[in-house]
MDTraj code that builds the backbone (N, CA, C; nanometers):
import mdtraj as md
import numpy as np

residues = "MET HIS PRO GLN ALA VAL PRO ALA THR ARG ALA PRO ILE HIS VAL SER THR GLY ALA ARG PRO SER LEU LEU THR ALA ALA SER GLU PRO THR ALA PRO LYS ALA ALA ARG ASP PHE VAL ARG ALA VAL LEU ARG ARG THR GLY LEU ASP PRO LEU ARG ASP THR ALA VAL LEU LEU ALA SER GLU ALA VAL THR ARG CYS HIS LEU HIS THR PRO ARG SER ALA ASP ILE LEU LEU ARG MET LEU THR ALA ARG HIS GLY LEU ARG ILE SER VAL HIS ASP THR ALA PRO VAL ARG ILE PRO ARG PRO THR PRO PRO ASP GLY GLU GLN GLY ALA ASP HIS GLY LEU LEU LEU THR GLY HIS LEU ALA ASP ALA TRP GLY THR THR PRO CYS GLU GLY PRO ARG ALA THR SER LEU TRP PHE GLU LEU TYR LEU GLY ARG".split()
xyz = np.array([
    [-0.5129, 0.0482, 1.3967],
    [-0.6163, -0.0512, 1.3855],
    [-0.5461, -0.1951, 1.3329],
    [-0.6134, -0.2741, 1.3851],
    [-0.5832, -0.4136, 1.3592],
    [-0.5824, -0.4568, 1.2133],
    [-0.4774, -0.5341, 1.1811],
    [-0.4618, -0.5540, 1.0271],
    [-0.5825, -0.6230, 0.9864],
    [-0.6474, -0.5923, 0.8730],
    [-0.7547, -0.6473, 0.7972],
    [-0.8866, -0.6143, 0.8652],
    [-0.8944, -0.5391, 0.9882],
    [-1.0030, -0.5101, 1.0613],
    [-1.0650, -0.3861, 0.9895],
    [-1.1764, -0.3822, 0.9159],
    [-1.2387, -0.2778, 0.8508],
    [-1.3509, -0.2433, 0.9191],
    [-1.3699, -0.0934, 0.9464],
    [-1.4867, -0.0958, 1.0435],
    [-1.6193, -0.1089, 0.9508],
    [-1.7225, -0.1472, 1.0077],
    [-1.8379, -0.2072, 0.9695],
    [-1.9089, -0.0852, 0.8712],
    [-1.8993, 0.0302, 0.9324],
    [-1.9814, 0.1359, 0.8681],
    [-1.9125, 0.1955, 0.7284],
    [-1.8139, 0.1374, 0.6924],
    [-1.7480, 0.1759, 0.5560],
    [-1.7949, 0.0685, 0.4577],
    [-1.8041, 0.1297, 0.3519],
    [-1.8269, 0.0385, 0.2247],
    [-1.6784, -0.0027, 0.1895],
    [-1.6717, -0.1270, 0.1263],
    [-1.5343, -0.1684, 0.1037],
    [-1.5030, -0.0843, -0.0268],
    [-1.3746, -0.0752, -0.0475],
    [-1.2989, -0.0159, -0.1368],
    [-1.2722, -0.1097, -0.2490],
    [-1.3516, -0.1586, -0.3255],
    [-1.3519, -0.2577, -0.4531],
    [-1.3958, -0.1935, -0.5697],
    [-1.3387, -0.2471, -0.6903],
    [-1.4080, -0.1975, -0.8197],
    [-1.5581, -0.2318, -0.8173],
    [-1.5906, -0.3462, -0.7739],
    [-1.7211, -0.3849, -0.7661],
    [-1.8118, -0.2949, -0.6948],
    [-1.7655, -0.2288, -0.6087],
    [-1.8419, -0.1224, -0.5267],
    [-1.8462, 0.0335, -0.5834],
    [-1.7850, 0.0359, -0.7130],
    [-1.7711, 0.1804, -0.7890],
    [-1.6356, 0.2439, -0.7582],
    [-1.5497, 0.1853, -0.6803],
    [-1.4232, 0.2566, -0.6850],
    [-1.3419, 0.2696, -0.8279],
    [-1.2614, 0.3579, -0.8421],
    [-1.1989, 0.3775, -0.9655],
    [-1.0448, 0.3416, -0.9742],
    [-1.0258, 0.2418, -1.0457],
    [-0.8777, 0.2074, -1.0564],
    [-0.7659, 0.2863, -1.1247],
    [-0.6629, 0.2718, -1.0847],
    [-0.5516, 0.3368, -1.1327],
    [-0.4190, 0.2308, -1.1084],
    [-0.3487, 0.2248, -1.2181],
    [-0.2490, 0.1457, -1.2066],
    [-0.1091, 0.2057, -1.2423],
    [-0.0032, 0.1508, -1.1810],
    [0.1372, 0.1969, -1.2215],
    [0.2292, 0.0891, -1.2135],
    [0.2808, 0.0704, -1.3262],
    [0.3992, -0.0537, -1.3408],
    [0.5418, 0.0456, -1.3408],
    [0.6305, -0.0208, -1.2399],
    [0.7493, 0.0617, -1.2552],
    [0.8752, -0.0719, -1.2310],
    [0.9952, -0.0510, -1.3171],
    [1.0926, -0.1201, -1.2913],
    [1.1319, -0.1276, -1.1383],
    [1.1753, -0.2379, -1.0951],
    [1.2352, -0.2616, -0.9612],
    [1.3858, -0.1942, -0.9544],
    [1.3649, -0.0588, -0.9671],
    [1.4876, 0.0204, -0.9754],
    [1.4957, 0.1185, -0.8502],
    [1.5954, 0.1792, -0.8125],
    [1.5898, 0.2716, -0.6859],
    [1.4896, 0.4023, -0.7279],
    [1.4513, 0.4055, -0.8510],
    [1.3830, 0.5279, -0.8488],
    [1.2171, 0.4895, -0.8535],
    [1.1914, 0.3717, -0.8329],
    [1.0489, 0.3430, -0.8211],
    [0.9775, 0.3972, -0.6835],
    [1.0273, 0.4181, -0.5722],
    [0.9521, 0.4860, -0.4786],
    [0.9114, 0.6412, -0.5202],
    [1.0057, 0.7098, -0.5998],
    [0.9634, 0.8405, -0.6484],
    [0.8453, 0.8386, -0.7322],
    [0.8678, 0.7364, -0.8462],
    [0.7575, 0.6976, -0.9313],
    [0.6286, 0.6832, -0.8489],
    [0.6233, 0.6209, -0.7466],
    [0.5046, 0.5946, -0.6747],
    [0.4666, 0.7008, -0.6057],
    [0.5438, 0.7963, -0.5627],
    [0.4819, 0.9052, -0.4977],
    [0.4365, 1.0130, -0.5676],
    [0.4890, 1.0194, -0.7236],
    [0.4420, 1.1215, -0.8009],
    [0.3243, 1.0724, -0.8491],
    [0.2997, 0.9358, -0.8741],
    [0.1791, 0.8833, -0.9294],
    [0.0635, 0.8946, -0.8252],
    [0.0884, 0.8748, -0.6925],
    [-0.0175, 0.8806, -0.5898],
    [-0.0809, 1.0418, -0.6029],
    [0.0287, 1.1178, -0.5929],
    [-0.0066, 1.2582, -0.5921],
    [-0.0845, 1.3143, -0.7199],
    [-0.0520, 1.2648, -0.8423],
    [-0.1312, 1.2874, -0.9635],
    [-0.2583, 1.2435, -0.9576],
    [-0.2720, 1.1108, -0.9037],
    [-0.4205, 1.0433, -0.8958],
    [-0.5065, 1.1450, -0.8139],
    [-0.4480, 1.1416, -0.6971],
    [-0.5314, 1.2279, -0.5782],
    [-0.5760, 1.3511, -0.6166],
    [-0.4916, 1.4209, -0.6753],
    [-0.5131, 1.5855, -0.7676],
    [-0.6656, 1.5671, -0.8367],
    [-0.6918, 1.4749, -0.8920],
    [-0.8161, 1.4415, -0.9715],
    [-0.9425, 1.4000, -0.8780],
    [-0.9099, 1.4101, -0.7284],
    [-1.0302, 1.3429, -0.6446],
    [-1.0604, 1.4408, -0.5474],
    [-1.1445, 1.4231, -0.4617],
    [-1.1715, 1.4881, -0.3446],
    [-1.1137, 1.4285, -0.2119],
    [-0.9899, 1.3636, -0.2408],
    [-0.9547, 1.2861, -0.1310],
    [-0.7919, 1.3670, -0.1039],
    [-0.7865, 1.4781, -0.1005],
    [-0.6713, 1.5573, -0.0883],
    [-0.6412, 1.5544, 0.0604],
    [-0.7205, 1.5348, 0.1601],
    [-0.6582, 1.5277, 0.3001],
    [-0.5938, 1.3947, 0.3242],
    [-0.6056, 1.2992, 0.2407],
    [-0.5331, 1.1704, 0.2643],
    [-0.4042, 1.1634, 0.1714],
    [-0.3691, 1.2930, 0.1072],
    [-0.2549, 1.2880, 0.0343],
    [-0.1312, 1.2432, 0.0769],
    [-0.0980, 1.3290, 0.1832],
    [0.0294, 1.3170, 0.2443],
    [0.0635, 1.1688, 0.3067],
    [-0.0458, 1.0993, 0.3731],
    [-0.0374, 0.9761, 0.4314],
    [-0.0287, 0.8813, 0.3220],
    [-0.1126, 0.9027, 0.2226],
    [-0.1226, 0.7928, 0.0954],
    [0.0253, 0.7969, 0.0289],
    [0.0811, 0.9058, 0.0214],
    [0.2123, 0.9222, -0.0490],
    [0.3087, 0.8676, 0.0426],
    [0.3244, 0.8723, 0.1587],
    [0.4259, 0.8351, 0.2466],
    [0.4130, 0.6747, 0.2422],
    [0.2946, 0.6130, 0.2849],
    [0.2992, 0.4714, 0.2776],
    [0.2992, 0.4075, 0.1518],
    [0.2559, 0.4721, 0.0309],
    [0.3055, 0.4108, -0.0998],
    [0.4266, 0.3934, -0.1015],
    [0.5084, 0.5127, -0.0919],
    [0.6619, 0.5212, -0.0959],
    [0.6904, 0.3955, -0.0054],
    [0.6800, 0.3836, 0.1121],
    [0.7164, 0.2738, 0.2017],
    [0.6946, 0.1315, 0.1423],
    [0.5948, 0.1159, 0.0875],
    [0.5491, -0.0263, 0.0213],
    [0.6278, -0.0383, -0.0925],
    [0.6432, 0.0518, -0.1612],
    [0.7296, 0.0157, -0.2944],
    [0.8635, 0.0092, -0.2727],
    [0.9322, 0.0820, -0.1667],
    [1.0555, 0.0672, -0.1137],
    [1.0712, -0.0906, -0.0953],
    [0.9951, -0.1058, 0.0112],
    [1.0040, -0.2454, 0.0560],
    [0.9952, -0.3491, -0.0513],
    [0.9009, -0.3471, -0.1322],
    [0.8961, -0.4203, -0.2587],
    [1.0150, -0.4177, -0.3379],
    [1.0666, -0.3156, -0.3653],
    [1.1942, -0.2949, -0.4450],
    [1.3059, -0.3692, -0.3706],
    [1.3316, -0.3532, -0.2481],
    [1.4246, -0.4392, -0.1851],
    [1.4245, -0.5862, -0.1707],
    [1.2753, -0.6381, -0.2244],
    [1.2716, -0.7772, -0.2182],
    [1.2418, -0.8318, -0.3720],
    [1.2406, -0.7645, -0.4511],
    [1.2110, -0.7928, -0.5985],
    [1.3309, -0.7806, -0.7034],
    [1.3448, -0.8951, -0.7468],
    [1.4725, -0.8718, -0.8587],
    [1.4671, -0.7682, -0.9583],
    [1.5714, -0.7144, -0.9876],
    [1.5893, -0.5791, -1.0758],
    [1.5177, -0.6348, -1.2072],
    [1.5069, -0.7607, -1.2568],
    [1.4474, -0.7943, -1.3663],
    [1.2909, -0.7911, -1.3784],
    [1.2562, -0.7775, -1.2481],
    [1.0982, -0.7753, -1.2368],
    [1.0323, -0.6395, -1.2257],
    [0.9039, -0.6206, -1.2565],
    [0.8291, -0.5002, -1.2346],
    [0.7599, -0.4963, -1.1275],
    [0.7356, -0.3906, -1.0310],
    [0.6596, -0.3381, -0.9142],
    [0.5376, -0.2869, -0.9761],
    [0.4191, -0.3509, -0.9160],
    [0.2777, -0.3186, -0.9726],
    [0.2242, -0.2392, -0.8452],
    [0.1731, -0.1164, -0.8729],
    [0.0954, -0.0502, -0.7725],
    [-0.0524, -0.0227, -0.8202],
    [-0.1426, -0.0804, -0.7526],
    [-0.2751, -0.0395, -0.7797],
    [-0.3658, 0.0358, -0.6966],
    [-0.3983, 0.1333, -0.7370],
    [-0.4761, 0.2252, -0.6318],
    [-0.6189, 0.2529, -0.6730],
    [-0.7133, 0.2308, -0.5723],
    [-0.8513, 0.2462, -0.6086],
    [-0.8968, 0.3582, -0.5134],
    [-0.9848, 0.4593, -0.5957],
    [-1.0286, 0.5561, -0.5269],
    [-1.1692, 0.5633, -0.5236],
    [-1.2416, 0.5922, -0.3893],
    [-1.3984, 0.6052, -0.3672],
    [-1.4110, 0.7371, -0.3147],
    [-1.5271, 0.7694, -0.2974],
    [-1.5791, 0.9010, -0.2398],
    [-1.5389, 0.9127, -0.0995],
    [-1.5209, 0.7940, -0.0296],
    [-1.4890, 0.8143, 0.1329],
    [-1.3581, 0.7586, 0.1459],
    [-1.2596, 0.7234, 0.0370],
    [-1.1217, 0.6774, 0.0968],
    [-1.0682, 0.6231, -0.0402],
    [-0.9339, 0.5442, -0.0127],
    [-0.8525, 0.4906, -0.1129],
    [-0.8116, 0.3556, -0.0571],
    [-0.7499, 0.2712, -0.1456],
    [-0.7002, 0.1700, -0.1180],
    [-0.5870, 0.1346, -0.2080],
    [-0.4755, 0.1117, -0.1593],
    [-0.3551, 0.0905, -0.2226],
    [-0.3025, -0.0285, -0.2153],
    [-0.2558, -0.1099, -0.3352],
    [-0.1721, -0.2480, -0.3073],
    [-0.0703, -0.2394, -0.3901],
    [0.0455, -0.3000, -0.3249],
    [0.1774, -0.3232, -0.4186],
    [0.2037, -0.4719, -0.4162],
    [0.2242, -0.4879, -0.5344],
    [0.2463, -0.6414, -0.5618],
    [0.4087, -0.6609, -0.5104],
    [0.4335, -0.7667, -0.4414],
    [0.5661, -0.7994, -0.3672],
    [0.6004, -0.9411, -0.4054],
    [0.7265, -0.9566, -0.4713],
    [0.7616, -1.1105, -0.4918],
    [0.8642, -1.1331, -0.4165],
    [0.8459, -1.0775, -0.2613],
    [0.9597, -1.1224, -0.1679],
    [0.9475, -1.2861, -0.1553],
    [1.0553, -1.3319, -0.1024],
    [1.0760, -1.4625, -0.0775],
    [1.0000, -1.5468, 0.0200],
    [0.9612, -1.4428, 0.1112],
    [0.8851, -1.4873, 0.2290],
    [0.7784, -1.4050, 0.2434],
    [0.6564, -1.4592, 0.3006],
    [0.5476, -1.3776, 0.3415],
    [0.5632, -1.2636, 0.4126],
    [0.5093, -1.1463, 0.3889],
    [0.5249, -1.0062, 0.4672],
    [0.4786, -1.0408, 0.6228],
    [0.5847, -1.0051, 0.7119],
    [0.5340, -1.0492, 0.8551],
    [0.4683, -0.9350, 0.8896],
    [0.3733, -0.9731, 1.0124],
    [0.2932, -0.8656, 1.0771],
    [0.3981, -0.8205, 1.1779],
    [0.4081, -0.6912, 1.1869],
    [0.5115, -0.6057, 1.2746],
    [0.4491, -0.6421, 1.4243],
    [0.5655, -0.6635, 1.5069],
    [0.5232, -0.6873, 1.6664],
    [0.6017, -0.5465, 1.7063],
    [0.5368, -0.5035, 1.8137],
    [0.6029, -0.3816, 1.8650],
    [0.7576, -0.4190, 1.9205],
    [0.8519, -0.3674, 1.8840],
    [0.9849, -0.4052, 1.9078],
    [1.0349, -0.3528, 2.0451],
    [1.0967, -0.4294, 2.1162],
    [1.1685, -0.3885, 2.2367],
    [1.2685, -0.2717, 2.2197],
    [1.3760, -0.3391, 2.1368],
    [1.4912, -0.2431, 2.1128],
    [1.4499, -0.1982, 1.9836],
    [1.3807, -0.2343, 1.9097],
    [1.3555, -0.1883, 1.7561],
    [1.4581, -0.2590, 1.6853],
    [1.5302, -0.3543, 1.7280],
    [1.6080, -0.4104, 1.6245],
    [1.5423, -0.5080, 1.5291],
    [1.5599, -0.5035, 1.4079],
    [1.5179, -0.5933, 1.3132],
    [1.3857, -0.5697, 1.2762],
    [1.3277, -0.4666, 1.3181],
    [1.1815, -0.4137, 1.3039],
    [1.1690, -0.3638, 1.1618],
    [1.0624, -0.3798, 1.1129],
    [1.0165, -0.3348, 0.9725],
    [0.9547, -0.2169, 0.9797],
    [1.0396, -0.0893, 0.9717],
    [0.9804, 0.0333, 1.0186],
    [0.8633, 0.0855, 0.9183],
    [0.8847, 0.0343, 0.7824],
    [0.7786, 0.0521, 0.6901],
    [0.6468, -0.0096, 0.7277],
    [0.6273, -0.1335, 0.7811],
    [0.5219, -0.2009, 0.8111],
    [0.4669, -0.1312, 0.9454],
    [0.5552, -0.1128, 1.0419],
    [0.5004, -0.0432, 1.1633],
    [0.4425, 0.0744, 1.1346],
    [0.5085, 0.1684, 1.0435],
    [0.4241, 0.2948, 0.9917],
    [0.2972, 0.2702, 0.9283],
    [0.3057, 0.1667, 0.8778],
    [0.1657, 0.1370, 0.7980],
    [0.0704, 0.1030, 0.8889],
    [0.1027, 0.0075, 0.9874],
    [0.0112, -0.0258, 1.1023],
    [-0.0437, 0.0900, 1.1393],
    [0.0441, 0.1719, 1.1871],
    [-0.0028, 0.3108, 1.2704],
    [-0.0826, 0.3863, 1.2058],
    [-0.0602, 0.4272, 1.0783],
    [-0.1212, 0.5056, 1.0013],
    [-0.2341, 0.4753, 0.9322],
    [-0.2430, 0.3557, 0.8686],
    [-0.3463, 0.3068, 0.7965],
    [-0.4852, 0.2741, 0.8485],
    [-0.5944, 0.3073, 0.8132],
    [-0.7014, 0.2589, 0.8666],
    [-0.7393, 0.1085, 0.8641],
    [-0.6863, 0.0384, 0.7642],
    [-0.6788, -0.0980, 0.7372],
    [-0.5667, -0.1204, 0.6609],
    [-0.5090, -0.2655, 0.6745],
    [-0.4012, -0.2951, 0.6066],
    [-0.3845, -0.4612, 0.6280],
    [-0.3252, -0.5080, 0.5103],
    [-0.2817, -0.6418, 0.5269],
    [-0.2247, -0.6885, 0.4030],
    [-0.2057, -0.8224, 0.4043],
    [-0.1380, -0.9056, 0.2843],
    [-0.2183, -0.9904, 0.2227],
    [-0.2116, -1.0062, 0.1179],
    [-0.2830, -1.0913, 0.0244],
    [-0.2114, -1.1594, -0.0723],
    [-0.2029, -1.3423, -0.0634],
    [-0.1371, -1.4025, -0.1549],
    [-0.1680, -1.3724, -0.3127],
    [-0.0740, -1.3904, -0.3965],
    [-0.1061, -1.3665, -0.5323],
    [-0.0473, -1.4918, -0.6085],
    [-0.0936, -1.4824, -0.7338],
    [-0.0728, -1.5936, -0.8054],
    [0.1073, -1.6099, -0.8503],
    [0.1523, -1.7264, -0.8466],
    [0.2874, -1.7429, -0.8674],
    [0.3500, -1.7692, -0.7209],
    [0.4700, -1.8280, -0.7470],
    [0.5506, -1.8808, -0.6140],
    [0.5844, -1.7542, -0.5186],
    [0.5441, -1.7779, -0.3986],
    [0.5730, -1.6833, -0.2878],
    [0.5425, -1.5227, -0.3267],
    [0.4385, -1.5096, -0.4226],
    [0.4121, -1.3874, -0.4325],
    [0.3199, -1.3083, -0.3374],
    [0.3243, -1.1739, -0.2880],
    [0.2605, -1.1370, -0.2101],
    [0.2213, -0.9842, -0.2488],
    [0.0958, -0.9478, -0.1910],
    [0.0518, -0.8031, -0.2119],
    [0.0197, -0.7503, -0.0939],
    [0.0948, -0.6087, -0.0586],
    [0.0649, -0.5534, 0.0719],
    [-0.0478, -0.4372, 0.0351],
    [-0.1238, -0.4122, 0.1132],
    [-0.2203, -0.3298, 0.0948],
    [-0.2606, -0.2598, 0.2160],
    [-0.3244, -0.1405, 0.1702],
    [-0.3607, -0.0610, 0.2929],
    [-0.4732, 0.0450, 0.2427],
    [-0.5656, 0.0763, 0.3475],
    [-0.6839, 0.1801, 0.2959],
    [-0.6725, 0.2890, 0.3993],
    [-0.7114, 0.3999, 0.3554],
    [-0.7397, 0.5461, 0.4275],
    [-0.8595, 0.5886, 0.3906],
    [-0.9340, 0.6233, 0.4832],
    [-1.0652, 0.6904, 0.4880],
    [-1.0791, 0.8311, 0.5253],
    [-1.1661, 0.8892, 0.4628],
    [-1.1928, 1.0431, 0.4941],
    [-1.2771, 1.0443, 0.6421],
    [-1.2482, 1.1564, 0.7204],
    [-1.3245, 1.1659, 0.8324],
    [-1.3053, 1.0630, 0.9384],
    [-1.1897, 1.0038, 0.9431],
    [-1.1818, 0.8965, 1.0326],
    [-1.1782, 0.9476, 1.1882],
])
top = md.Topology()
chain = top.add_chain()
for i, resn in enumerate(residues, 1):
    res = top.add_residue(resn, chain, resSeq=i)
    for name in ("N", "CA", "C"):
        top.add_atom(name, md.element.get_by_symbol(name[0]), res)
traj = md.Trajectory(xyz[None], top)
């Protein structure tokens, strides 16, 4: 699906529309992706969103890995997960020195950001949002039941 293109028949996944928030703060350490995977699994166990679990765990791990690679060890990584009856939204705050690029289909796949390519292929919607602070960005994606 095209980034930031959300089907008109889906209700937005925001706290203001009744989605339940869950937050994880992890140190920018090599263990952060595992913490994210465990967190997403634990949150989804309490919901009816189990069919989305494997994809959500994979994409959250990719997003946190990318964030860890671009975030100083002195910083924390913030993963915010919103769950609704029809899907979920995960955002990962990234303090990368540049905006997260849109992936383009690579000719030889050299220099490709495979995590973003995977997100673009598997997520129902995704994009980036500028955050407060210099050069801070949040990468987000949404997954829906019954797509």
